[in-house]
Residue frames as qw, qx, qy, qz and C-alpha x, y, z in Angstrom:
[[0.407, -0.070, -0.048, 0.910, -5.06, 150.08, 125.51],
 [0.150, -0.337, -0.346, -0.863, -8.08, 152.14, 124.06],
 [0.048, 0.332, 0.714, -0.614, -10.44, 153.40, 126.83],
 [0.167, 0.678, 0.696, 0.165, -14.13, 154.34, 126.06],
 [0.165, -0.870, -0.203, 0.418, -13.22, 157.84, 126.96],
 [0.413, -0.352, 0.420, 0.728, -10.48, 158.33, 124.39],
 [0.458, 0.777, 0.178, -0.394, -11.18, 160.62, 121.67],
 [0.678, -0.095, 0.553, 0.474, -9.63, 159.58, 118.16],
 [0.374, 0.745, -0.207, -0.512, -8.39, 161.16, 115.11],
 [0.872, 0.227, 0.414, 0.127, -7.89, 158.78, 111.99],
 [0.074, -0.681, 0.458, 0.567, -4.79, 159.55, 109.93],
 [0.755, 0.413, 0.509, 0.010, -5.60, 158.67, 106.28],
 [0.047, 0.739, -0.302, -0.600, -3.17, 160.78, 104.22],
 [0.273, 0.453, -0.626, -0.573, -3.69, 160.19, 100.60],
 [0.093, -0.026, -0.992, -0.086, -5.54, 156.84, 101.15],
 [0.430, 0.203, 0.513, -0.715, -9.07, 157.92, 102.03],
 [0.714, 0.422, -0.015, -0.559, -10.30, 156.84, 98.63],
 [0.604, 0.420, -0.659, -0.156, -8.22, 153.61, 97.94],
 [0.881, -0.229, -0.404, -0.093, -7.83, 150.13, 99.41],
 [0.512, 0.225, -0.540, 0.629, -4.93, 151.03, 101.57],
 [0.232, -0.360, 0.299, -0.853, -7.19, 153.02, 103.81],
 [0.621, -0.311, -0.677, -0.244, -9.12, 149.84, 104.99],
 [0.440, -0.244, -0.674, 0.541, -8.10, 150.15, 108.62],
 [0.024, 0.124, 0.202, -0.971, -9.24, 153.78, 108.91],
 [0.481, -0.143, -0.474, -0.724, -12.46, 153.18, 106.93],
 [0.597, -0.262, -0.758, 0.000, -13.28, 150.26, 109.30],
 [0.290, -0.199, -0.532, 0.771, -12.52, 152.30, 112.27],
 [0.213, 0.009, -0.045, -0.976, -14.82, 155.10, 110.96],
 [0.579, -0.203, -0.539, -0.578, -17.57, 152.61, 110.53],
 [0.749, -0.315, -0.580, -0.052, -17.29, 150.34, 113.61],
 [0.417, 0.033, -0.601, 0.681, -15.11, 151.74, 116.39],
 [0.344, -0.726, -0.595, 0.029, -17.18, 152.83, 119.44],
 [0.388, -0.438, -0.159, 0.796, -14.94, 155.58, 120.46],
 [0.288, 0.891, 0.222, -0.273, -15.73, 159.09, 119.36],
 [0.636, 0.162, 0.291, 0.696, -13.85, 159.91, 116.25],
 [0.053, -0.759, -0.162, 0.629, -13.35, 163.73, 116.13],
 [0.375, 0.793, -0.262, -0.402, -11.80, 164.08, 112.67],
 [0.883, 0.245, 0.213, 0.340, -9.93, 162.40, 109.76],
 [0.211, -0.765, 0.311, 0.523, -6.48, 163.79, 108.94],
 [0.643, 0.318, 0.543, 0.435, -5.89, 163.96, 105.09],
 [0.081, -0.550, 0.112, 0.824, -4.58, 167.04, 103.48],
 [0.121, 0.101, 0.765, 0.625, -5.77, 165.83, 100.15],
 [0.239, -0.585, -0.649, -0.424, -9.55, 166.17, 101.14],
 [0.236, -0.292, -0.452, 0.809, -9.17, 168.70, 103.95],
 [0.205, 0.138, 0.033, -0.968, -12.23, 170.77, 104.39],
 [0.583, -0.104, -0.588, -0.550, -14.65, 168.12, 103.34],
 [0.626, -0.335, 0.481, -0.515, -16.70, 165.84, 105.46],
 [0.275, -0.181, 0.940, 0.088, -16.44, 162.01, 105.59],
 [0.531, 0.404, 0.703, -0.247, -19.99, 161.64, 104.46],
 [0.435, 0.766, -0.147, -0.449, -19.30, 163.52, 101.18],
 [0.300, 0.603, -0.708, -0.212, -16.67, 160.91, 100.13],
 [0.103, 0.062, -0.991, 0.055, -18.04, 157.53, 101.41],
 [0.524, -0.406, -0.615, -0.427, -21.18, 155.67, 102.39],
 [0.423, -0.257, -0.638, 0.590, -20.34, 156.39, 105.93],
 [0.163, -0.751, -0.266, -0.582, -23.11, 158.88, 106.96],
 [0.605, -0.557, -0.333, 0.461, -21.26, 160.30, 109.95],
 [0.122, 0.971, 0.002, 0.204, -20.62, 163.99, 110.52],
 [0.750, -0.443, 0.139, 0.471, -16.84, 163.66, 110.84],
 [0.236, 0.943, -0.160, -0.170, -14.70, 166.60, 109.38],
 [0.876, 0.146, 0.052, 0.457, -11.52, 166.04, 107.43],
 [0.215, -0.948, 0.107, 0.208, -8.68, 168.24, 108.62],
 [0.578, 0.744, -0.319, 0.104, -5.28, 168.94, 107.18],
 [0.358, 0.538, -0.635, 0.423, -2.86, 168.32, 110.07],
 [0.579, -0.250, -0.712, 0.308, -2.13, 166.54, 113.32],
 [0.110, 0.039, -0.316, 0.942, -2.09, 170.10, 114.98],
 [0.462, -0.171, -0.228, -0.840, -5.69, 170.65, 113.98],
 [0.711, -0.255, -0.625, -0.197, -6.80, 167.21, 115.32],
 [0.456, -0.137, -0.609, 0.635, -5.16, 167.92, 118.67],
 [0.086, -0.075, 0.158, -0.981, -6.83, 171.26, 118.91],
 [0.580, -0.225, -0.428, -0.656, -10.17, 169.53, 118.46],
 [0.625, -0.467, 0.437, -0.447, -9.46, 167.53, 121.56],
 [0.943, 0.158, -0.287, -0.053, -8.21, 164.15, 120.00],
 [0.445, -0.714, 0.531, -0.099, -5.81, 162.24, 122.31],
 [0.731, -0.037, 0.668, 0.135, -5.37, 159.19, 120.11],
 [0.371, 0.581, -0.464, -0.556, -4.01, 158.98, 116.46],
 [0.832, 0.102, 0.545, -0.034, -5.09, 155.82, 114.63],
 [0.004, 0.456, -0.635, -0.624, -2.79, 155.27, 111.74],
 [0.736, 0.347, 0.400, -0.421, -5.52, 154.18, 109.18],
 [0.647, 0.604, -0.357, -0.299, -3.39, 153.30, 106.27],
 [0.862, -0.210, 0.454, 0.081, -2.16, 149.78, 105.66],
 [0.190, 0.732, -0.545, -0.362, 0.96, 149.28, 103.44],
 [0.882, 0.276, -0.369, -0.102, 2.00, 146.36, 101.28],
 [0.736, 0.098, -0.577, 0.340, 3.71, 143.84, 103.57],
 [0.557, -0.770, -0.307, 0.043, 2.95, 146.02, 106.61],
 [0.638, 0.005, -0.076, 0.767, 6.12, 148.02, 106.21],
 [0.116, -0.891, -0.232, 0.373, 6.24, 151.55, 107.63],
 [0.553, 0.638, 0.080, 0.530, 7.40, 154.10, 105.19],
 [0.522, -0.080, -0.246, 0.813, 10.02, 156.44, 106.40],
 [0.041, -0.394, -0.152, -0.905, 7.87, 159.44, 105.64],
 [0.583, -0.566, -0.511, -0.280, 5.64, 158.40, 108.52],
 [0.614, -0.166, -0.494, 0.593, 8.07, 158.97, 111.13],
 [0.042, 0.218, -0.099, 0.970, 7.57, 162.72, 111.22],
 [0.526, -0.388, -0.356, -0.667, 3.90, 162.08, 111.72],
 [0.765, -0.334, -0.527, 0.160, 4.33, 159.66, 114.55],
 [0.476, -0.050, -0.367, 0.798, 6.86, 161.89, 116.33],
 [0.115, -0.297, -0.053, -0.946, 4.67, 164.99, 116.03],
 [0.660, -0.456, -0.379, -0.461, 1.59, 163.23, 117.39],
 [0.751, -0.287, -0.475, 0.357, 3.65, 161.88, 120.38],
 [0.344, 0.093, -0.213, 0.909, 5.19, 165.29, 121.02],
 [0.307, -0.368, -0.171, -0.861, 1.81, 166.72, 121.14],
 [0.361, -0.182, 0.663, -0.630, 0.78, 164.29, 123.82],
 [0.830, 0.147, -0.098, -0.530, -1.38, 161.91, 121.75],
 [0.608, -0.229, 0.760, 0.011, -1.20, 158.16, 122.00],
 [0.290, 0.453, -0.657, -0.528, -0.68, 155.98, 118.80],
 [0.836, 0.123, 0.496, -0.201, -2.55, 153.00, 117.36],
 [0.188, 0.574, -0.673, -0.427, -0.37, 151.25, 114.65],
 [0.897, 0.126, 0.321, -0.276, -1.63, 148.23, 112.66],
 [0.622, 0.636, -0.453, -0.062, 1.52, 147.52, 110.54],
 [0.917, -0.076, -0.269, 0.285, 4.08, 144.66, 111.05],
 [0.456, 0.365, -0.308, 0.751, 6.72, 147.36, 111.68],
 [0.485, -0.661, -0.507, 0.266, 6.51, 148.24, 115.37],
 [0.084, 0.848, -0.046, 0.521, 6.61, 151.78, 116.60],
 [0.583, -0.709, 0.325, -0.226, 7.47, 150.72, 120.22],
 [0.457, -0.746, -0.280, 0.395, 9.99, 150.92, 121.63],
 [0.526, 0.181, 0.187, 0.810, 11.91, 153.03, 119.21],
 [0.058, -0.588, -0.263, -0.763, 9.35, 155.99, 119.34],
 [0.564, -0.644, -0.507, 0.099, 8.79, 155.69, 123.01],
 [0.499, -0.198, -0.180, 0.824, 11.37, 158.25, 123.80],
 [0.007, -0.313, -0.256, -0.915, 9.03, 160.96, 122.26],
 [0.423, -0.619, -0.645, -0.146, 6.31, 160.25, 124.71],
 [0.112, 0.417, -0.282, 0.857, 5.87, 163.40, 127.01],
 [0.562, -0.367, 0.181, -0.719, 3.00, 162.28, 129.28],
 [0.231, -0.222, 0.911, -0.259, 2.48, 159.34, 131.56],
 [0.648, 0.378, 0.450, -0.484, -1.05, 158.73, 130.16],
 [0.522, 0.581, -0.442, -0.442, 0.36, 158.19, 126.60],
 [0.711, -0.117, 0.691, 0.060, 0.83, 154.76, 125.14],
 [0.335, 0.446, -0.633, -0.538, 1.71, 153.17, 121.84],
 [0.764, 0.068, 0.573, -0.288, -0.36, 150.19, 120.74],
 [0.236, 0.394, -0.746, -0.483, 1.16, 147.98, 118.04],
 [0.823, 0.009, 0.209, -0.529, -1.79, 145.75, 117.33],
 [0.840, 0.373, -0.370, -0.132, 0.17, 143.18, 115.18],
 [0.080, 0.515, -0.780, 0.346, 2.14, 141.86, 118.11],
 [0.708, -0.212, -0.664, -0.113, 1.29, 138.36, 119.37],
 [0.413, -0.638, 0.308, -0.572, 0.39, 138.40, 123.13],
 [0.723, -0.378, 0.535, -0.220, 0.95, 134.64, 123.79],
 [0.213, 0.355, -0.869, -0.272, 2.57, 131.40, 122.38],
 [0.810, -0.080, 0.085, -0.575, -0.26, 128.99, 121.99],
 [0.667, -0.132, 0.732, 0.034, -0.31, 125.16, 122.21],
 [0.084, 0.151, -0.756, -0.631, -0.16, 123.43, 118.82],
 [0.632, 0.033, -0.080, -0.770, -3.58, 123.06, 117.36],
 [0.130, -0.088, 0.980, -0.125, -5.58, 119.84, 118.18],
 [0.352, -0.291, -0.644, -0.613, -9.01, 120.31, 116.68],
 [0.065, -0.250, -0.758, 0.600, -10.51, 120.91, 120.13],
 [0.365, 0.201, 0.047, -0.908, -13.11, 123.37, 118.65],
 [0.400, 0.013, -0.774, -0.491, -14.69, 120.50, 116.95],
 [0.303, -0.267, -0.870, 0.285, -16.16, 119.31, 120.29],
 [0.161, 0.184, 0.329, -0.912, -17.89, 122.54, 121.02],
 [0.254, 0.546, 0.796, -0.057, -21.81, 122.51, 120.62],
 [0.151, 0.741, 0.167, -0.633, -22.11, 126.05, 119.41],
 [0.673, 0.671, 0.244, 0.191, -22.16, 127.40, 115.76],
 [0.466, -0.516, 0.322, 0.642, -18.72, 128.66, 114.44],
 [0.598, 0.755, 0.270, 0.018, -18.99, 130.90, 111.43],
 [0.581, -0.338, 0.339, 0.659, -15.83, 131.58, 109.39],
 [0.409, 0.836, -0.024, -0.366, -15.46, 134.32, 106.87],
 [0.691, -0.096, 0.516, 0.498, -13.64, 133.13, 103.76],
 [0.273, 0.804, -0.084, -0.521, -12.76, 135.03, 100.47],
 [0.821, 0.518, 0.155, 0.183, -11.85, 134.86, 96.88],
 [0.504, 0.588, -0.177, 0.608, -8.95, 137.38, 97.57],
 [0.381, -0.160, -0.402, 0.817, -7.18, 139.49, 100.04],
 [0.098, 0.235, 0.120, -0.960, -9.31, 142.63, 101.26],
 [0.161, -0.233, -0.765, -0.579, -12.39, 141.13, 99.97],
 [0.426, -0.438, -0.058, -0.789, -14.54, 142.27, 102.90],
 [0.618, -0.187, -0.753, 0.127, -14.12, 139.32, 105.38],
 [0.234, -0.134, -0.567, 0.779, -13.68, 141.60, 108.45],
 [0.288, -0.047, -0.097, -0.951, -16.43, 143.86, 107.38],
 [0.651, -0.208, -0.580, -0.443, -19.02, 141.06, 106.83],
 [0.532, -0.106, -0.744, 0.390, -17.91, 139.55, 110.10],
 [0.075, -0.116, -0.419, 0.898, -18.56, 142.69, 112.08],
 [0.473, -0.084, -0.273, -0.833, -21.93, 143.32, 110.19],
 [0.669, -0.176, -0.705, -0.156, -22.94, 139.75, 111.16],
 [0.367, -0.130, -0.641, 0.662, -21.82, 140.42, 114.85],
 [0.153, 0.009, 0.128, -0.980, -23.91, 143.54, 114.99],
 [0.608, -0.114, -0.444, -0.649, -26.98, 141.85, 113.58],
 [0.650, -0.216, -0.726, 0.057, -26.88, 138.98, 116.05],
 [0.215, -0.085, -0.489, 0.841, -26.16, 141.29, 118.94],
 [0.367, -0.073, -0.128, -0.918, -29.39, 143.23, 117.90],
 [0.717, -0.161, -0.555, -0.390, -31.24, 139.90, 117.99],
 [0.556, -0.587, 0.418, -0.414, -30.08, 139.36, 121.65],
 [0.964, 0.120, -0.229, 0.058, -28.10, 136.26, 120.62],
 [0.562, -0.733, 0.321, 0.210, -25.14, 135.42, 122.84],
 [0.803, 0.563, 0.029, 0.192, -22.50, 135.96, 120.24],
 [0.578, -0.624, 0.277, 0.447, -18.65, 136.15, 120.25],
 [0.576, 0.811, -0.101, 0.001, -16.31, 137.73, 117.68],
 [0.778, -0.321, 0.261, 0.474, -12.72, 136.41, 117.14],
 [0.318, 0.921, -0.160, -0.161, -10.67, 139.09, 115.47],
 [0.876, -0.056, 0.266, 0.398, -7.61, 137.74, 113.53],
 [0.546, 0.467, 0.143, 0.681, -6.28, 140.88, 112.00],
 [0.301, -0.041, -0.268, 0.914, -5.08, 144.43, 113.04],
 [0.281, -0.278, -0.233, -0.889, -8.42, 146.14, 112.06],
 [0.673, -0.427, -0.540, -0.270, -10.73, 143.70, 113.96],
 [0.620, -0.247, -0.501, 0.551, -8.37, 143.79, 116.93],
 [0.158, 0.086, -0.134, 0.975, -8.49, 147.57, 117.02],
 [0.455, -0.332, -0.312, -0.765, -12.27, 147.81, 116.67],
 [0.778, -0.440, -0.401, -0.200, -13.06, 145.05, 119.33],
 [0.389, -0.796, 0.340, -0.315, -10.14, 145.55, 121.62],
 [0.644, -0.353, 0.673, -0.084, -8.97, 141.99, 121.47],
 [0.881, 0.436, -0.050, -0.180, -7.93, 139.18, 119.13],
 [0.749, -0.300, 0.427, 0.408, -4.95, 137.47, 117.59],
 [0.299, 0.781, -0.315, -0.448, -2.78, 139.01, 114.81],
 [0.953, 0.142, 0.266, -0.023, -2.77, 135.80, 112.75],
 [0.755, 0.596, -0.100, 0.255, -0.22, 136.80, 110.25],
 [0.040, -0.807, 0.485, -0.333, 2.26, 137.71, 113.02],
 [0.786, -0.380, 0.469, -0.132, 2.33, 134.17, 114.47],
 [0.047, -0.378, 0.871, 0.311, 4.87, 131.56, 113.23],
 [0.632, 0.039, -0.528, -0.565, 3.01, 129.15, 110.83],
 [0.418, -0.085, -0.889, 0.168, 3.34, 126.22, 113.37],
 [0.053, -0.219, -0.648, 0.727, 1.57, 128.41, 115.97],
 [0.261, -0.045, -0.275, -0.924, -1.17, 129.82, 113.81],
 [0.535, -0.309, -0.694, -0.370, -3.74, 127.04, 114.11],
 [0.497, -0.314, -0.665, 0.461, -3.24, 126.96, 117.96],
 [0.059, -0.132, -0.218, 0.965, -3.70, 130.62, 118.24],
 [0.436, -0.157, -0.448, -0.765, -6.94, 130.47, 116.34],
 [0.583, -0.275, -0.762, -0.060, -8.08, 127.46, 118.37],
 [0.322, -0.218, -0.569, 0.724, -7.30, 129.22, 121.70],
 [0.172, 0.071, 0.056, -0.981, -9.23, 132.33, 120.79],
 [0.587, -0.222, -0.503, -0.595, -12.40, 130.24, 119.70],
 [0.589, -0.298, -0.721, 0.211, -12.20, 128.05, 122.86],
 [0.131, -0.152, -0.450, 0.870, -12.22, 131.23, 124.98],
 [0.427, 0.024, -0.089, -0.899, -15.68, 132.01, 123.42],
 [0.182, -0.058, -0.972, -0.136, -17.01, 128.43, 124.01],
 [0.074, 0.391, 0.755, -0.521, -19.84, 129.67, 126.04],
 [0.287, 0.397, -0.098, -0.866, -21.15, 131.79, 123.22],
 [0.735, 0.371, 0.520, -0.229, -24.13, 130.38, 121.06],
 [0.734, 0.619, 0.148, 0.235, -22.47, 131.61, 117.99],
 [0.477, -0.644, 0.243, 0.547, -18.93, 132.54, 117.30],
 [0.583, 0.810, 0.057, 0.007, -17.79, 134.59, 114.39],
 [0.727, -0.326, 0.309, 0.518, -14.32, 134.19, 113.19],
 [0.271, 0.865, -0.158, -0.392, -12.79, 137.02, 111.03],
 [0.922, 0.236, 0.198, 0.233, -11.16, 135.56, 107.90],
 [0.218, -0.719, 0.437, 0.493, -7.68, 136.37, 106.40],
 [0.090, -0.383, 0.761, 0.517, -6.39, 135.92, 102.87],
 [0.830, 0.282, -0.014, -0.481, -7.75, 133.32, 100.46],
 [0.824, -0.102, 0.550, 0.085, -6.94, 129.78, 99.53],
 [0.682, 0.684, 0.202, 0.164, -6.67, 131.12, 95.93],
 [0.107, 0.964, -0.228, 0.085, -3.94, 133.68, 96.75],
 [0.831, 0.221, -0.366, 0.355, -0.26, 132.50, 96.34],
 [0.195, 0.466, -0.455, 0.734, 0.81, 134.96, 99.05],
 [0.590, -0.441, 0.216, -0.641, -1.64, 133.74, 101.76],
 [0.403, 0.071, -0.900, 0.150, -1.25, 130.77, 104.18],
 [0.213, -0.183, 0.493, -0.823, -4.07, 131.79, 106.37],
 [0.711, -0.090, -0.258, -0.648, -7.10, 129.84, 105.27],
 [0.701, 0.016, -0.712, 0.044, -5.96, 126.39, 106.62],
 [0.274, 0.048, -0.632, 0.723, -5.05, 127.53, 110.08],
 [0.425, -0.092, 0.089, -0.896, -8.35, 129.40, 110.20],
 [0.782, -0.053, -0.427, -0.450, -10.32, 126.16, 109.25],
 [0.652, 0.013, -0.718, 0.243, -8.39, 123.88, 111.53],
 [0.119, 0.064, -0.546, 0.827, -8.40, 126.26, 114.46],
 [0.473, -0.022, 0.082, -0.877, -12.17, 127.13, 114.08],
 [0.106, 0.182, 0.977, 0.025, -13.53, 123.71, 112.99],
 [0.328, 0.096, 0.012, -0.939, -16.33, 125.83, 111.42],
 [0.395, 0.366, 0.824, -0.178, -19.93, 124.73, 111.17],
 [0.422, 0.811, 0.399, -0.070, -20.68, 127.57, 108.80],
 [0.452, -0.151, 0.252, 0.842, -18.87, 129.89, 106.32],
 [0.360, 0.856, 0.242, -0.281, -19.68, 133.03, 104.34],
 [0.657, 0.170, 0.330, 0.656, -17.85, 133.66, 101.14],
 [0.014, -0.859, -0.043, 0.509, -16.75, 137.30, 100.60],
 [0.623, 0.233, 0.512, 0.544, -16.02, 138.47, 96.99],
 [0.056, 0.546, -0.060, -0.834, -15.39, 141.80, 95.20],
 [0.649, 0.506, 0.526, -0.213, -18.09, 141.64, 92.56],
 [0.438, 0.845, -0.165, -0.259, -16.21, 143.69, 89.94],
 [0.144, -0.668, 0.717, 0.136, -13.23, 141.36, 89.96],
 [0.948, 0.212, -0.121, -0.204, -12.55, 138.41, 87.76],
 [0.725, 0.310, -0.424, 0.446, -8.80, 138.09, 88.87],
 [0.583, -0.582, -0.331, 0.460, -6.91, 138.83, 91.96],
 [0.027, -0.975, -0.114, 0.189, -6.29, 142.50, 92.58],
 [0.081, -0.837, 0.463, 0.280, -2.59, 142.66, 92.31],
 [0.307, -0.273, 0.866, 0.286, -2.14, 139.49, 90.33],
 [0.629, 0.376, -0.005, -0.680, -4.29, 139.73, 87.19],
 [0.455, 0.302, -0.782, -0.299, -2.88, 136.50, 85.68],
 [0.003, -0.077, -0.956, 0.282, -4.63, 134.59, 88.50],
 [0.413, -0.244, -0.431, -0.764, -8.30, 134.30, 87.60],
 [0.422, -0.118, 0.637, -0.635, -10.98, 133.83, 90.09],
 [0.043, -0.042, -0.959, -0.276, -12.64, 130.43, 89.35],
 [0.462, -0.426, -0.539, -0.561, -16.27, 129.57, 89.09],
 [0.290, -0.435, 0.448, -0.725, -17.72, 130.61, 92.48],
 [0.891, -0.180, -0.027, -0.416, -19.80, 127.51, 92.91],
 [0.876, 0.187, -0.382, 0.226, -16.82, 125.30, 92.41],
 [0.299, 0.494, -0.471, 0.667, -14.80, 127.39, 94.64],
 [0.612, -0.426, 0.243, -0.620, -17.44, 127.22, 97.48],
 [0.982, -0.052, -0.155, -0.092, -17.41, 123.33, 97.07],
 [0.649, 0.381, -0.471, 0.461, -13.52, 123.41, 97.34],
 [0.104, -0.521, 0.438, -0.726, -13.69, 125.43, 100.58],
 [0.795, -0.298, 0.113, -0.516, -16.31, 123.14, 102.04],
 [0.938, 0.165, -0.290, 0.088, -14.25, 120.10, 101.15],
 [0.442, 0.449, -0.508, 0.588, -11.22, 121.58, 102.72],
 [0.345, -0.497, 0.397, -0.690, -12.91, 122.51, 105.90],
 [0.896, -0.210, 0.146, -0.365, -14.44, 118.96, 106.49],
 [0.067, 0.505, -0.854, -0.105, -11.56, 116.84, 104.82],
 [0.519, -0.006, -0.790, -0.327, -14.00, 114.01, 103.89],
 [0.731, -0.513, -0.360, -0.271, -15.89, 114.04, 107.18],
 [0.626, 0.008, -0.515, 0.585, -12.76, 114.15, 109.38],
 [0.069, -0.112, -0.349, 0.928, -13.90, 117.61, 110.77],
 [0.322, 0.558, 0.579, -0.500, -17.42, 119.13, 111.14],
 [0.369, 0.473, 0.638, 0.484, -19.28, 119.72, 108.06],
 [0.093, -0.571, -0.128, 0.806, -19.19, 123.43, 107.16],
 [0.399, 0.594, 0.625, 0.311, -21.61, 124.79, 104.68],
 [0.113, 0.027, 0.142, 0.983, -21.26, 128.16, 102.89],
 [0.094, 0.607, 0.721, -0.319, -24.52, 129.83, 103.94],
 [0.242, 0.926, 0.222, -0.183, -24.13, 133.02, 101.82],
 [0.618, 0.272, 0.193, 0.711, -22.14, 135.00, 99.36],
 [0.150, -0.854, -0.174, 0.466, -21.31, 138.52, 100.54],
 [0.599, 0.483, 0.250, 0.588, -20.49, 140.70, 97.55],
 [0.253, -0.607, -0.080, 0.749, -18.70, 143.98, 97.60],
 [0.433, 0.676, 0.508, 0.312, -20.42, 146.09, 94.88],
 [0.176, -0.780, 0.027, 0.599, -18.48, 149.30, 95.46],
 [0.088, -0.395, 0.456, 0.793, -18.03, 151.37, 92.38],
 [0.062, 0.292, 0.878, 0.374, -21.13, 149.63, 90.73],
 [0.336, -0.220, -0.134, -0.906, -24.32, 151.35, 89.89],
 [0.572, -0.050, 0.541, -0.615, -27.50, 150.39, 91.63],
 [0.844, 0.341, -0.100, -0.402, -28.69, 148.57, 88.62],
 [0.635, 0.453, -0.625, 0.035, -25.54, 146.61, 88.04],
 [0.141, -0.334, 0.792, -0.490, -25.14, 145.68, 91.65],
 [0.708, 0.082, 0.364, -0.600, -28.54, 144.22, 91.71],
 [0.834, 0.418, -0.260, -0.249, -27.98, 142.37, 88.51],
 [0.360, 0.454, -0.781, 0.233, -24.58, 140.81, 89.69],
 [0.371, -0.185, 0.737, -0.533, -26.23, 139.77, 93.15],
 [0.838, 0.232, 0.161, -0.467, -29.19, 138.09, 91.19],
 [0.718, 0.494, -0.480, -0.098, -26.72, 136.37, 88.84],
 [0.148, 0.396, -0.842, 0.336, -24.33, 135.04, 91.57],
 [0.531, -0.109, 0.624, -0.563, -27.25, 133.78, 93.61],
 [0.847, 0.334, -0.030, -0.412, -28.69, 131.96, 90.61],
 [0.615, 0.527, -0.587, 0.011, -25.29, 130.43, 89.66],
 [0.080, 0.343, -0.827, 0.438, -24.37, 129.31, 93.24],
 [0.577, -0.433, -0.641, -0.262, -27.84, 128.53, 94.57],
 [0.499, -0.324, -0.537, 0.598, -26.86, 130.35, 97.75],
 [0.084, -0.946, -0.298, 0.098, -28.36, 133.56, 99.30],
 [0.561, 0.177, 0.094, 0.803, -26.34, 136.59, 97.99],
 [0.086, -0.953, -0.290, -0.011, -26.22, 140.19, 98.90],
 [0.406, 0.410, -0.323, 0.750, -23.98, 143.15, 99.62],
 [0.489, -0.539, -0.621, 0.289, -24.33, 143.37, 103.40],
 [0.252, -0.277, -0.180, 0.910, -23.11, 146.92, 103.58],
 [0.134, -0.053, -0.403, -0.904, -25.28, 148.31, 100.76],
 [0.573, -0.213, -0.496, -0.617, -28.41, 146.34, 101.30],
 [0.591, -0.451, 0.443, -0.501, -28.08, 144.85, 104.85],
 [0.117, 0.354, -0.926, -0.056, -27.30, 141.21, 105.70],
 [0.653, -0.047, 0.471, -0.591, -30.70, 139.79, 106.64],
 [0.822, 0.362, -0.291, -0.331, -30.78, 137.57, 103.45],
 [0.579, 0.370, -0.693, 0.219, -27.73, 135.78, 104.65],
 [0.016, -0.364, 0.646, -0.671, -27.66, 136.25, 108.31],
 [0.694, -0.186, 0.166, -0.676, -31.16, 135.10, 109.21],
 [0.834, 0.117, -0.524, -0.125, -30.26, 131.50, 108.51],
 [0.376, 0.249, -0.716, 0.533, -28.21, 131.55, 111.75],
 [0.276, -0.221, 0.417, -0.837, -31.05, 132.66, 114.08]]
């Protein structure tokens, strides 16, 4: 849907500084299209570089009207809600953008098309619901295990632990090294940024493994295939890890973890176990006693947001010592320490 010439405004109302703004922040960091502004009345008048580590000169404006007047022709809904349900309060925003001739990118489970299509005023407009499956796959059959390339799966201790971010950072790193690399997006953010992929959590459970397998096989000519992770084997609300493991048949994994957390974000009664043992569990699950390729965790990617420089470096050092595995914050310090083992 998104063309290279499209100019984007990212709608982040009231979520520019919280976890629900994940889609917008990722677009600001990785989307190739020109982003003209962020729409957020809370921080209007500021610049994105004042509020985040994203050092880009992108102004924050108050309204859709201002975004349109700056030349934006696409509105990316950058806020993700619990369960992917669209709040009723968003309807006016969507209608206004369409009335003004803008196209819409929506990452929620609740689709905008076709119910809002009646508000489209121009033949060039479109609505892209990124969480809609595009095909019904064959049932998974571990065909990826026969590939000769490296397949790197992002895993995590929790939801929203940085799996997509680390995967895209690795992808950028390998592309810079001129390595023939593919990226399999499995969530709405990765799909939006790369323009293709599978919305894994929108597939029926029986189809999930096959969907991953199909996407990985499409990249079989790549020397390295990076697969965006979803959820966590630890989280009671996630069923994504096993389909990702079986569909990818990974050869390598990277564990993503929010450094300041010792329990799940929304379920404080569920404690995050010893990372070394958690890594061993994931490696055992991936290989199933040698039935599938042996997949080693090659790095621990920590999210040290909200930590001081001193505390971040201390935690990184401690985790590396405890796990015996290269550890860093790939956004804060770069990923060379982890990524170089793949080249």
